[in-house]
C-alpha positions in Angstrom: 5.3 19.2 -13.8 7.3 21.3 -11.3 9.0 19.8 -8.2 9.8 21.5 -4.9 12.3 19.1 -3.4 14.0 17.6 -6.4 15.0 19.4 -9.6 14.5 17.9 -13.0 16.1 19.2 -16.1 16.5 17.7 -19.6 19.7 18.6 -21.5 20.8 17.8 -25.1 24.4 16.9 -24.9 26.8 15.1 -27.3 25.8 11.6 -26.1 22.1 12.4 -26.5 19.2 13.7 -24.4 19.8 13.3 -20.7 17.7 13.9 -17.6 19.6 15.7 -14.7 17.8 15.0 -11.4 19.1 17.0 -8.4 18.3 16.2 -4.7 18.1 18.9 -2.1 16.6 21.5 -4.5 15.0 24.4 -2.6 15.4 22.6 0.7 16.5 24.7 3.7 18.0 21.6 5.6 21.7 21.1 5.3 21.1 17.3 4.9 18.7 15.8 2.4 16.8 13.0 3.9 14.1 10.7 2.3 11.0 12.2 4.0 7.5 11.6 2.6 7.5 14.7 0.4 10.9 13.7 -1.2 9.7 10.1 -1.8 6.5 11.3 -3.5 8.4 13.6 -5.8 10.9 10.9 -6.6 8.1 8.5 -7.5 6.6 11.0 -9.9 10.0 11.8 -11.5 10.8 8.1 -12.0 7.5 7.5 -13.6 8.1 10.5 -15.9 11.5 9.0 -16.8 9.8 5.7 -17.7 7.3 7.6 -19.9 10.1 9.5 -21.7 12.6 6.6 -21.8 12.5 6.2 -25.6 13.8 9.8 -26.1 16.4 9.6 -23.3 20.0 8.4 -23.3 20.1 8.3 -19.5 19.5 10.0 -16.2 22.1 11.5 -14.0 21.3 11.9 -10.3 23.2 14.4 -8.2 22.7 16.8 -5.2 22.4 20.5 -4.9 23.5 20.3 -1.3 27.2 20.6 -0.5 28.6 17.6 1.3 25.3 15.6 1.1 24.0 13.3 -1.7 21.3 11.5 0.4 21.5 11.1 4.1 19.0 8.2 4.1 15.4 7.8 5.4 14.0 10.3 7.8 14.6 8.7 11.3 11.6 10.7 12.7 9.4 8.9 10.3 10.8 5.5 11.3 10.5 6.4 15.0 6.8 7.2 14.5 6.0 3.6 13.3 4.0 1.6 15.9 3.1 -1.7 14.3 4.9 -4.4 12.3 2.5 -4.2 9.4 2.8 -0.4 9.2 6.6 -0.6 9.2 6.7 -3.4 6.6 4.3 -1.5 4.4 6.6 1.6 4.5 9.5 -0.6 3.5 7.6 -2.1 0.7 6.6 1.3 -0.6 10.3 2.3 -0.7 11.2 -1.0 -2.4 8.6 -0.4 -5.1 10.0 3.0 -5.9 13.6 1.7 -6.1 12.5 -1.2 -8.2 11.0 1.1 -10.7 14.3 3.0 -10.7 16.2 -0.2 -11.3 13.9 -1.2 -14.1 14.3 2.0 -16.1 15.4 0.9 -19.6 18.0 3.7 -19.8 21.4 4.3 -18.2 21.1 5.7 -14.6 24.1 7.2 -12.8 24.3 8.2 -9.2 26.9 11.0 -8.5 27.7 10.8 -4.8 29.3 13.9 -3.4 29.2 13.9 0.4 27.1 11.8 2.7 25.3 8.8 1.2 23.9 6.6 3.8 21.1 4.1 4.3 18.3 4.7 1.9 20.6 7.0 0.0 23.0 4.1 -0.8 20.1 1.8 -1.5 18.9 4.4 -4.1 22.4 4.4 -5.6 22.5 0.6 -5.8 19.3 0.7 -7.9 21.2 2.8 -10.4 23.3 1.1 -13.0 26.5 3.1 -12.3 27.7 4.8 -9.1 30.3 7.6 -9.2 31.8 9.4 -6.2 33.8 12.4 -5.4 37.2 12.3 -3.6 35.9 14.8 -1.0 36.8 13.7 2.6 33.1 14.4 3.3 32.0 11.6 1.0 30.9 8.7 3.2 29.0 5.7 1.9 27.3 3.1 4.0 24.3 1.3 5.4 24.2 2.2 9.1 20.7 0.8 9.9 22.1 -2.0 12.0 23.3 0.6 14.5 19.6 1.6 14.9 18.5 -1.9 15.4 16.9 -2.7 12.0 17.6 -4.0 8.6 18.1 -1.9 5.5 14.6 -2.0 4.1 14.7 -0.5 0.6 16.5 -3.5 -1.0 20.0 -2.8 0.3 20.6 -6.4 1.5 19.4 -7.7 -1.9 21.5 -5.4 -4.2 24.7 -4.8 -2.3 26.0 -8.5 -2.4 25.3 -8.5 -6.1 27.3 -5.3 -6.5 30.4 -6.1 -4.4 30.2 -9.8 -3.5 28.8 -11.4 -0.3 31.8 -11.1 2.1 32.2 -7.3 1.5 28.5 -6.8 1.6 28.1 -8.6 4.9 31.0 -6.6 6.4 29.3 -3.3 5.5 25.7 -4.3 6.5 26.5 -6.0 9.8 28.8 -3.3 11.1 27.1 -0.2 9.7 30.6 1.1 8.8 31.0 3.9 6.3 33.5 3.9 3.4 35.4 6.7 1.8 35.3 6.9 -2.0 38.7 5.3 -2.6 37.8 2.2 -0.6 34.4 2.0 -2.2 36.1 1.9 -5.6 38.5 -0.8 -4.5 35.7 -3.1 -3.6 33.7 -2.3 -6.8 30.9 -0.3 -5.2 31.9 2.8 -7.0 32.9 2.8 -10.7 35.2 5.9 -10.6 36.2 8.7 -8.3 36.6 12.3 -9.3 37.1 15.7 -7.7 33.8 17.2 -6.6 33.8 19.9 -9.2 34.2 17.4 -12.0 31.9 14.7 -10.8 28.7 15.6 -12.7 30.6 16.8 -15.7 32.3 13.4 -16.1 29.1 11.4 -15.6 27.9 11.4 -19.3 31.1 9.5 -20.2 29.4 6.5 -18.4 26.2 6.6 -20.4 27.3 3.9 -22.8 30.7 2.3 -22.7 31.3 1.8 -18.9 27.7 0.8 -18.0 28.1 -2.4 -19.9 31.4 -3.2 -18.2 29.9 -2.6 -14.8 26.9 -4.8 -15.6 29.2 -7.7 -16.7 31.3 -7.2 -13.5 28.2 -7.4 -11.4 27.1 -10.6 -13.1 30.4 -12.3 -12.3 30.1 -11.4 -8.7 26.6 -12.7 -8.5 27.7 -16.0 -10.0 30.5 -16.2 -7.4 28.0 -16.0 -4.6 25.8 -18.8 -6.0 28.2 -21.6 -4.9 26.1 -23.3 -2.2 29.1 -24.7 -0.1 31.1 -21.4 -0.2 28.0 -19.4 0.8 27.2 -21.8 3.6 30.7 -21.5 5.0 30.7 -17.7 4.8 27.4 -17.4 6.6 28.5 -19.8 9.3 31.8 -18.0 10.0 30.1 -14.6 10.0 27.3 -15.7 12.4 30.0 -17.1 14.8 31.8 -13.7 14.6 28.6 -11.7 15.2 27.7 -13.8 18.3 31.3 -13.4 19.6 31.2 -9.6 19.2 27.6 -9.0 20.5 27.1 -12.0 22.9 23.8 -12.4 21.1 22.4 -9.3 22.7 21.5 -7.6 19.4 18.6 -8.8 17.3 19.3 -6.9 14.0 22.5 -8.5 12.8 21.2 -12.0 13.4 17.9 -11.2 11.6 19.9 -9.7 8.7 21.9 -12.9 8.5 18.7 -15.0 8.5 17.2 -12.9 5.6 20.3 -12.9 3.5 21.2 -16.5 4.1 17.7 -17.8 3.2 17.2 -15.4 0.4 20.4 -15.5 -1.7 18.8 -17.8 -4.3 15.4 -16.1 -4.4 14.2 -13.8 -7.0 13.8 -10.1 -6.3 10.1 -10.1 -5.4 10.2 -12.9 -2.8 13.5 -11.7 -1.4 12.3 -8.1 -0.9 9.1 -9.4 0.7 11.3 -11.1 3.4 13.4 -8.0 3.8 10.3 -5.8 4.3 8.9 -8.2 6.9 12.1 -8.3 8.8 12.3 -4.4 8.7 8.7 -4.4 10.2 9.7 -6.7 13.0 12.8 -4.9 13.9 11.9 -1.3 13.5 9.2 -1.3 16.1 11.0 -3.6 18.6 11.9 -2.2 22.0 15.6 -2.7 21.2 15.4 -0.6 18.0 13.4 2.1 19.8 16.1 2.2 22.5 18.9 2.6 19.8 16.8 5.2 18.0 16.4 7.0 21.3 20.3 7.1 21.7 20.6 8.5 18.1 18.2 11.3 18.8 20.0 12.2 22.1 23.3 12.1 20.2 21.9 14.4 17.5 20.5 16.8 20.1 23.8 17.2 21.9 25.3 18.6 18.7 23.5 21.9 19.4 24.7 24.0 22.3 21.8 24.8 24.6 23.8 26.1 27.6 24.2 29.6 28.9 24.6 32.0 26.0 27.3 34.6 26.1 27.0 38.2 24.8 30.7 38.4 24.2 32.8 36.9 21.3 33.9 33.3 21.9 37.6 32.6 22.3 39.1 31.0 19.2 40.8 27.7 20.2 43.4 27.2 17.5 46.5 26.2 19.5 46.5 23.8 22.4 48.8 22.5 25.2 48.7 19.4 27.3 50.1 20.1 30.8 51.4 16.8 32.0 52.4 14.0 29.7 52.2 10.2 30.4 49.4 8.1 29.0 46.5 10.6 29.5 48.5 13.6 28.5 49.8 11.8 25.4 46.2 11.0 24.5 45.1 14.6 24.8 48.1 15.8 22.8 47.1 13.2 20.1 43.6 14.6 20.1 44.9 18.2 19.6 47.4 17.2 17.0 44.7 15.3 15.1 42.6 18.5 15.1 45.6 20.4 13.7 46.2 22.4 16.9 50.0 21.9 16.8 50.0 21.2 20.6 52.7 21.7 23.2 53.0 18.8 25.6 54.8 19.9 28.8 56.0 17.8 31.8 58.8 17.8 34.4 60.8 14.9 33.0 61.9 13.5 29.6 60.7 10.0 30.6 57.1 11.4 31.0 57.4 13.2 27.7 58.6 10.1 26.0 55.7 8.1 27.4 53.3 10.8 26.1 54.9 10.8 22.7 54.7 7.0 22.6 51.0 7.1 23.4 50.2 9.7 20.7 52.3 7.7 18.2 50.4 4.5 19.0 47.1 6.3 18.4 48.2 7.6 15.1 49.7 4.2 14.1 46.4 2.6 14.8 44.6 5.1 12.5 47.3 4.5 9.9 46.8 0.7 10.1 43.0 1.2 9.6 43.8 3.5 6.7 42.1 6.4 8.3 45.2 8.5 7.6 48.0 8.4 5.1 51.7 7.8 6.1 52.3 11.5 5.3 49.5 12.6 7.6 50.9 10.3 10.3 54.3 11.9 10.1 52.9 15.5 9.9 50.5 15.1 12.8 52.9 13.3 15.2 55.7 15.8 14.5 53.3 18.7 15.2 53.5 17.8 18.9 56.2 19.8 20.7 57.4 18.0 23.8 59.2 20.3 26.3 60.1 20.9 30.0 59.3 24.6 30.2 56.6 27.1 29.4 58.2 28.6 26.2 55.6 29.3 23.6 52.6 29.2 26.0 51.8 32.9 25.2 50.4 31.7 21.8 48.3 28.9 23.3 44.5 29.2 23.3 43.6 26.1 25.3 45.5 24.4 28.1 44.3 20.9 29.4 46.0 19.9 32.6 46.5 16.2 33.1 48.9 16.0 36.1 48.6 13.7 39.2 45.2 13.7 40.9 46.1 15.8 43.8 44.4 19.1 44.7 47.5 20.9 46.1 49.6 19.9 43.1 46.9 20.9 40.6 46.3 24.3 42.3 50.0 25.0 42.3 50.2 24.1 38.6 47.3 26.4 37.6 48.6 29.4 39.6 51.9 28.8 37.8 50.7 28.3 34.3 48.5 31.4 34.5 51.5 33.6 34.5 52.7 32.2 31.2 49.5 32.4 29.1 47.6 35.3 27.6 44.3 36.6 29.2 42.1 34.9 26.5 43.6 31.4 27.0 41.2 28.9 28.5 42.6 26.7 31.3 41.0 23.3 32.0 41.6 20.4 34.3 41.2 16.8 33.3 40.4 15.8 36.9 38.2 12.7 37.4 36.9 13.5 40.9 38.4 16.6 42.5 36.4 19.8 43.0 36.7 22.2 40.1 35.2 24.9 42.4 38.1 24.5 44.8 40.6 24.4 42.0 39.3 27.7 40.5 40.4 29.5 43.8 44.0 29.2 42.7 43.4 31.4 39.7 43.4 35.2 39.3 40.9 34.9 36.5 38.7 31.9 37.3 36.1 32.8 34.6 38.2 31.3 32.0 38.6 28.0 33.9 36.5 24.8 33.8 36.9 21.1 34.1 37.4 19.1 30.9 37.2 15.4 31.9 38.2 12.9 29.2 37.9 9.2 29.6 40.7 6.7 29.1 41.7 5.8 26.5 41.1 9.3 24.9 41.2 8.0 21.3 38.5 5.5 21.9 36.1 7.0 24.6 33.7 9.5 23.0 32.5 11.3 26.2 33.9 14.6 27.6 32.4 16.1 30.8 32.6 19.9 30.9 32.5 20.7 34.6 31.3 24.2 35.5 31.7 26.2 38.7 30.2 29.3 40.2 32.6 31.8 38.6 32.9 30.3 35.1 32.2 32.7 32.2 29.4 31.7 29.8 31.7 32.2 26.8 34.2 29.7 28.4 31.5 27.0 28.6 30.2 27.6 25.1 33.7 27.7 23.5 34.7 24.5 25.2 31.4 22.8 24.2 31.9 23.7 20.5 35.6 22.7 20.7 34.6 19.2 22.1 32.2 18.8 19.1 34.9 20.0 16.8 37.3 17.2 17.9 34.5 14.7 17.4 33.7 14.0 21.0 30.3 14.1 22.8 30.0 16.9 25.4 27.9 16.9 28.5 27.8 20.0 30.8 28.0 18.9 34.5 27.9 20.9 37.7 30.7 20.4 40.2 30.4 17.6 42.8 32.2 14.5 43.9 32.9 12.3 40.9 30.8 14.7 38.7 28.4 12.6 36.6 29.8 9.3 35.2 32.3 8.4 38.0 29.7 9.4 40.7 27.3 6.8 39.3 30.1 4.2 38.5 31.5 4.2 42.0 28.5 2.5 43.6 28.7 -0.2 41.0 32.4 -0.8 41.6 32.0 -0.5 45.3 29.2 -2.9 45.5 31.3 -5.4 43.6 33.8 -5.3 46.5 31.1 -6.0 49.1 29.8 -8.9 47.0 33.3 -10.4 46.9 33.6 -10.0 50.7 30.3 -11.9 51.0 31.7 -14.8 49.1 30.6 -14.2 45.5 33.3 -15.4 43.1 35.1 -13.1 40.7 34.0 -15.2 37.8 30.3 -15.1 38.8 30.5 -11.4 39.5 32.0 -10.4 36.2 29.9 -12.9 34.2 26.7 -11.5 35.7 27.7 -8.0 34.5 28.6 -9.3 31.1 25.3 -11.2 30.7 23.6 -7.9 31.6 25.4 -6.4 28.6 28.2 -4.5 30.1 31.5 -4.4 28.0 33.4 -5.9 31.0 32.7 -7.0 34.6 33.5 -4.7 37.6 36.7 -6.7 38.5 38.0 -6.4 35.0 37.1 -2.8 34.9 38.9 -2.0 38.1 42.0 -3.6 36.7 41.6 -1.3 33.6 41.1 1.8 35.7 43.9 0.9 38.2 43.1 -0.4 41.6 45.1 2.4 43.2 43.0 5.0 41.3 39.9 3.2 42.4 40.9 3.3 46.0 41.7 7.0 45.8 38.5 8.0 44.0 36.4 5.9 46.5 38.0 7.9 49.3 37.1 11.2 47.7 33.5 9.9 47.1 33.2 8.8 50.7 34.4 12.1 52.0 32.0 14.0 49.8 28.9 11.8 49.9 28.9 10.3 53.3 28.0 6.9 54.6 26.1 5.7 51.5 29.4 5.8 49.8 31.5 4.1 52.5 33.9 1.9 50.5 34.6 -1.8 50.6 37.9 -2.7 52.1 38.7 -5.4 49.6 40.5 -3.0 47.2 42.7 -1.9 50.0 43.8 -5.5 50.5 44.8 -5.7 46.9 46.7 -2.4 47.1 48.7 -3.7 50.1 49.8 -6.6 47.9 50.8 -4.2 45.2 48.1 -5.5 42.9 47.4 -2.4 40.7 45.7 -4.0 37.8 46.7 -3.9 34.2 49.3 -1.2 34.8 51.6 -3.6 36.6 50.1 -6.8 35.0 48.6 -8.0 38.3 45.2 -7.3 39.6 42.1 -9.4 39.7 43.5 -11.0 36.6 47.0 -11.4 35.2 48.2 -9.7 32.0 50.7 -10.5 29.3 53.2 -8.1 27.7 50.6 -6.9 25.3 48.1 -6.1 28.1 45.9 -9.1 27.3 44.4 -11.2 30.1 46.5 -14.3 30.6 44.4 -15.8 33.4 43.0 -15.4 36.9 45.3 -14.1 39.7 45.2 -17.0 42.2 46.8 -14.8 44.9 43.7 -12.6 44.8 41.5 -15.7 45.1 43.3 -16.6 48.3 42.2 -13.2 49.8 38.5 -14.0 49.3 36.3 -16.0 51.6 36.9 -19.7 51.3 33.2 -20.5 51.4 31.6 -19.3 48.2 28.2 -17.8 48.2 25.7 -19.1 45.7 23.8 -16.0 44.6 21.5 -16.0 41.6 22.7 -14.0 38.5 19.6 -11.7 38.8 20.4 -10.9 42.4 24.0 -10.0 41.6 22.8 -7.8 38.8 20.3 -6.0 41.1 23.0 -5.5 43.7 25.2 -3.9 41.1 22.8 -1.7 39.2 20.2 -0.6 41.7 22.7 1.6 43.6 23.6 3.2 40.2 19.9 4.0 39.5 19.5 5.4 43.1 22.7 7.6 42.7 21.4 8.9 39.3 18.2 9.9 41.0 20.2 11.9 43.7 22.2 13.5 40.9 19.1 14.7 39.3 17.7 16.0 42.6 21.0 18.0 43.1 21.0 19.4 39.6 24.4 18.0 38.7 22.7 17.5 35.3 19.1 18.4 34.4 17.7 15.4 32.5 17.6 11.7 32.5 18.8 11.9 28.9 22.1 13.5 30.0 22.6 10.7 32.6 22.1 8.0 30.0 24.2 9.6 27.3 27.0 10.0 29.8 26.9 6.4 31.0 26.6 5.0 27.4 29.5 7.0 26.0 31.5 7.1 29.3 31.5 3.5 30.5 29.8 1.6 27.7 26.5 1.0 29.5 24.6 -1.4 27.1 23.1 0.7 24.3 20.4 -1.8 23.5 18.9 -1.0 27.0 18.7 2.6 26.0 20.6 3.9 29.0 20.4 3.3 32.8 17.3 5.4 33.5 15.4 4.4 30.3 16.1 0.8 31.5 14.8 1.7 35.0 11.7 3.3 33.5 11.0 0.1 31.4 11.5 -2.2 34.4 9.0 0.0 36.5 10.1 2.5 39.2 7.8 0.9 41.7 9.7 -2.4 41.3 13.0 -0.6 41.5 11.9 1.2 44.7 10.6 -2.1 46.3 13.9 -3.9 45.6 15.9 -1.0 47.1 13.8 -1.1 50.2 14.3 -4.8 50.5 18.1 -4.6 50.1 18.1 -1.7 52.6 16.7 -4.1 55.2 18.7 -7.2 54.3 22.1 -5.8 53.1 22.9 -2.3 54.2 20.6 0.6 55.2 22.9 3.4 54.0 23.9 2.0 50.7 20.4 1.1 49.7 18.5 4.0 51.2 16.1 5.1 48.4 16.5 8.7 47.3 13.6 11.1 47.9 13.6 11.9 44.2 12.9 8.3 43.3 10.3 8.0 46.0 8.5 11.1 44.6 8.6 9.7 41.1 6.9 6.5 42.3 4.3 8.3 44.3 3.4 10.7 41.5 3.4 7.7 39.0 6.0 9.5 36.9 9.1 8.1 35.1 12.6 9.6 34.9 11.9 10.6 31.3 8.5 12.1 32.0 9.9 14.3 34.8 10.3 17.9 33.7 13.4 19.9 34.4 
């Protein structure tokens, strides 16, 4: 029998007759996923191996694709599932295939080189031995929880029996990926080899090491059977999950239920429970929202902006213009991408602060074992801190991160332009100032754009690429591809006050100030936002941003957007008292030396109305989030971005809008735009006409019975 997706070849080697099974054969895709065709071929091949098992010494599974063993189940297939029974049935079909693999009476070896995720790892776990390459592209994990469902092909059954319960729970509940060396340390992988030797070394495991691995697995299985120990482990892990997720996410709790109740069950009954749980979770609204984010994140990896007919600039050397915390973060990013950056500022104190920031970022990676001590030293030392423009002629990309002042920024750009070559791209990390206006300071504005990072740079994945009327297409495309290269998420945004994320964030923060002035307590306000799913409340967020920065941005927004953005005066009161937030350890909250919240700031409490206003949590949430939805509608009307997906991607990756809700506008669509409009109209009458005046765009959507996501560009 011939196969189209998977190769099958029998070889007579010294150890005996061996089947070599290769994934990704004759497949044009760069990643091999477990789609229907691949699963059907795999079923046939496993049955053929059963039929020929008496004449075989073993089977070695590998991949023809560079950097990919098996990328897991086809997410498009999972996304198409509509009922619990259909989803559970699909999981059961996959389980049956993997059970047949596990039951083969011959040695089976999975040779992992590259990505091995989800169903790919579950396949490997059904083999008797797992080998892996030491390639940095080799990543092993079960990421299903990030998409809101449980591994459905036996992963929660086999992984604890392979590596022990604590390690298995850590992998399954976080969706983390492991490199080969870590996978070997915990017993998931038997041995690690260079990619070119991986399949060559596999036959050595056909006899002697398979038995040792089997004994090791049995010992780990016995260790998990202690009832008291197991109960304590599950109790502690459940507490940890609830603390981290506030109970918002269904999948990790369901995974714990299945694993806790099923540890002593046999394979058949355990897998039946796993399949049922997969069915429940995979078609849930929460999982559909998380799958929606996944598809958006994948789509953004392809550049769809204005195409250039010219060659793109090669961005190999970088410079951060302005040090400090933000400049240091940008220099770190460039150094991590092997760009040997220059970091320039006016004072050695600022440079030292920038170097301290980059060092802290690298030390964090070192502590998490993402880099080696040698890599830490090499990358940190690759940053050149200096007070002048020497060496700037060799720079390909400059990112300016000086003080947020238009006159100063224009002066800096007109100055730096004299020291760089004509191909060098110049960008500004401005958070709110007009990129169009800034471009006027340059002799060659076509090579200039905004490149807005979010703080802290090493943690926040979003980068806004802000364009203006004179920007060259090749500038935009080169910056987009560079942002992807440094493992960030790019969104192209037109110029306008606050651009995309800060434009929508400011009504949220501003409304918090008005609620405080009305008598809502800081505690109730922040708790309402947390209970909605935000990573922190608006008061805590203002402390993080800097109250002085918030006041400055609010002023810019008011000047640019008019009376609907007129700011609350409460932040000004805090500024007068020199309450800046986390940066000087006093804001809405007090902070210790490590930047941790140490308690409420009673002095701020004294500035609030003495009579507290009892407002329901739902009303507080509506007051906070309705202006955001309305502003997003205005942004779409103005064409700052073109689609609801871009808005949602920006807010999820820019401010941590709760992913389980699918994004601000997906949430609005699910709530019903007619209800959103009615609530806005009500608040316009009872609270403030300007701030709650419904946008024409939203009114048109309701009248045409269309949603944000149904609206075409």
